[in-house]
N, C-alpha and C positions, 0 to 999 in steps of 0.2 A: 469531624469532617467539615470543611468550610462550605459556606453558601455558594451556590452556583446559579447562573441565570436559568430561567424556565422558558421553554419555547412557547411561542404564541400558537393559538389554534390554526391560524392561517398557515404558519410554517409547517405544522404537523400535517395539514392536509396536502401541502405542496410536495412533501417527500413520501407520502403514502405510496406503497408499492416499490420503494427503493431498496437496493441492497447496500449495505455498508461493506465495502470490499477490503477493509483494512482495520481490523480491531485486534487489541492485545488483551486477552482475558485468561482467567485461570481454567485449568491448572497450568502453572508456568514456573519457571525457575526464579521468578521474582514476584513480589507482592502485586496482586491485581485487585481491581475494584469489585469484580464480579466474576463468577464462573460461567462457562459456556451454556450449561443447562438453564440457569436462571436468566441469562441474557436472552435465550431463545423465547422464554415465556414473556419477557418484557417487549421483545420485538413483536410478538403476536398481539400484545395489548395495545401497541402504538401504531399498528398498521404497516409495519415494515416487512419486506419480503424475506430477508435473510441477511447473512453476513459471512465473511471469509475470515477464518481463524489464522492470524499471522503469528508466527513464532520465529525469532532469530536463530533458534537452536534445534528445534525438532520438527518433524513432519506432523501435520495435524489431520490428515485424511481419515485415519481410523477414528479419532475423536469425533470428527464431523459426522461420520456415519452413525455412531452411537447416539449423538444428540438428535439427529433427524428422526431416528426411531423413537426416542424418548419424548420428543416434542414435535409431533407431526404438524405440518402446516407452516413450519418455518424452515427455509432452505439454508441449512448451515453447511458451508463448504470448506474443504481442507486446502492446504497449500504446503509448499516446502521452500525454504530459503537456503541457498547454496553457500553457507558459511562452513568453517572448518569442522564443526560438530556433525555436519552431514556429509563430510568427505570432500568439501569444496565443490569444484566443477565435476559433479559425479553423475554421469548419465544413468547409472544403475539406480541411484536413489530417485531420480526423476521418473524413470520407467516404472518403478514400483509405485510411486505416488500416483502416476497417471493411471495405472491399473486399479488403484484404490479410489479413483474418482476425484483426485485433487484438481482444483480449478486453476490455481495461480502458482507459478514458479517465480520466485524472486531471485534475481542475481544477488551476489554477496552484498551484505550490509555491513555488519561490524567487522568482518574480515576482508572487506574490499581494500584494494590498494589506496583508493581515494580516502576512505574513512580512516584507515590506520595511519595515513601520512598527513591528514588534514591538520592545518594549524589555524583554521578559521575559528573565530570566536562568536559565541552567541551575542545577540544584542544585550545591552545592559538590562538586568532584571529578568532575563529569560530563565525558564525552568529547564534544567539539564535533562537529557534523555536518561531514563532509568537504567538502560543497559550499560551505560558508561561505568557505573560502580561495579557491576558484575564483571565487565571486561577487565577492569583494574585489579579485581580480586583474583581472577584467573591468571592474569599475567604475573601477579605477585607470587603465585604458586609455581611459576614456571610453565604454566599451561598456555602456550602461545602458538596457536595453529599457524601454518604457513599462510601468507597473504594469498588470497584467491585471485589470480590474474585472469583478465579477460582479453587483453590484447598483448601482442608481442612488442619488441623494442621499436618496431617500425609503425606501431599503431594498428596493425592488422589483427582481426579477430582470430583467436587461437583455434586450433582444430578441435580441442576438447569442448570448447564453447559451442562450436558448430554441431558437434555430436548431441549436445544437450538440446540445442534448438531443433534439431530434427526429431528428437523425442517429443518435444512440445508440439510440433506440427502434427505428428502422428496421432497424438491424443487430443488435439485441439485444445490444449491448455493455453492460458494467458501468460505472456511474458511480462513481468514487472522488473524494472531496471535497478531496484535496490538503491544502494548508496554509491553508485558509480559516478565518475566525473562526467562533465559535459561531453568531451571528446570520446570517452569510452561509451557513453550512452548512444551517441550518434552512430558509432561504428557497430555496436551490437544491434541496434534497431534496424539498420540497413541489412545486416547479416540475417536477422530474423525474417525479414521479408523475403530475402533470397532463398531461405530454407523452408518457406511455406507457412510460417507462423501467422495466424489470421488476426490475433488480437494482442495488442501491445499497449502497456500503460507505463508512462514515465513517472516513477515514484517520487512524490513530493519534491518537485524541482526547486521549491523555495527553501528547502531545508538547509541548515547552516553549512554543512560540508559540501553542498552542491551549488546552490544559488545560480541556477542556469540563467544566462542573459536571455532577454526576449528573442533576440535573433536565433539563438539555438533552439528555444522553445518553438518558434515558428517553423524552423527546419524540421523538427521532429513531428510537428503536426502535419506538415506537408507530406511526410513519409508515412502517414496513417496512424501515428500513435496518439493516444489520449494522454493529456497532461493531468496528473492527479493533484487535486487541491485538498490538502488535509486540514481539517479544522484545528488540530492541535498546533500546527506550525505557527499561525498567527496568535492563537489563543494563549500559548505559552511564551509568546514574545520573541519568537525566532525570526519573524518577518512582520512588517507593519501591515495592518489590514488594507490600507490604501495602496500599498505596493502590490499586494496580492490581487486586489481588484483590478489594478491597472494591467497586470499580466494577463488576467482572464480576458479583459477587453481587447488587448493587443493581439492575443493568439486566437481568440474567438471562442464563444460559448460552446459551440459544437465540438470543440477539441478538448474540452475540460470535463473531468468527472470528479464529483465530490466524494470524499470519504471522511471518516472521523479520526482514525489513528488513536482512538481513545481506549481506556481500560486502566490507566494509571490511577492510584487511589486518590490523588490530589486533584484530579480533573473531573469535569461533569460526568453524569451517568452516560454510559455508552449509547443507550437508546435515544438520548436527547441530542446526540452530536449532529446528525444531519439536519434536524429541525433548527437547532441553534445556528448552524451555518446558514440555513435559509433566511433566518431573521436578519443576520448581518448583511446578506445579499439584498434583501428587501430594503433595508436602510440605505444601502449604497445605490439604489435605483435600478437594480436588475428586475426584469419583468417576471411574472409568474411562469410564463412559457420558458424563459431562459433558465430559470431555476430548476424546473422539472426536467429540462433537457439534461442538465448536468447531474442532477441528483437521481433521476429515475431512468430516463431513456439510456443514458450512457452507462450507468452502473449495471443495468440489466443486460446490456450488450456484452459486458465483461463476464457477468456471472452465469448467464444462462447457457446451457449446452447447445451446441449446434443441432438444428433439427435434422433428423435422419431422413 
């Protein structure tokens, strides 16, 4: 395993109490660096509050409940992503996940129209996403789920999407926008607000198949969404660090939330991701208060259940 940067003590302190709301760990359908039980132990050792288990293919709420019992003191949260393996835009799957305590519902990622039709290229030298190889293998076997649509031909949010959004609102779950395109994200975020969804996060707007312009990011922030800044996106070369920092400054620190998107065997340890991100932000001139807002305050807003 290759050498990776080690976070500074200052950075560790800055992210103490944060949630990592986007991790990819085992068990999974592809190789992962660590499993959820061991990660919970490491989060406890490094002073992090918890993490959200992201899978492109299965719901993780049951797993999260088992890990919370096995590793008390670390708030491990489940989620569901509305790709073909979960039945696409499936309100039943979301309802069941909500009843099991899932925190985040991702709009489609690998089976979104935007991702399936994207011709965007990674920057030279970037590491490709691991799910690409799995998708290619499934498609080679003729296992090609229907594209999961979120808007109709006129760009209006579909009725089945609104049904899902109403389930989110009832369970106070977080909407994450997955790998949708900019116009799709804008439409879905406005619909979510209309349906009473309280917490919305725009999934890695700098990712290759999305690359949302700053004007669109500002529009989404004005609508009340948080913009997710994933450590892996610049670390693996899909966006330049300076471009990412410029987007954060343009949209505003208060509208950004940090996550790692880690768990790949070739990337740094998952429990180091937020602190490594903090070190890069320190180098770029962000203040301690700004970093804590993005890493701790905003991640806890997404992760913590609404007070009754």
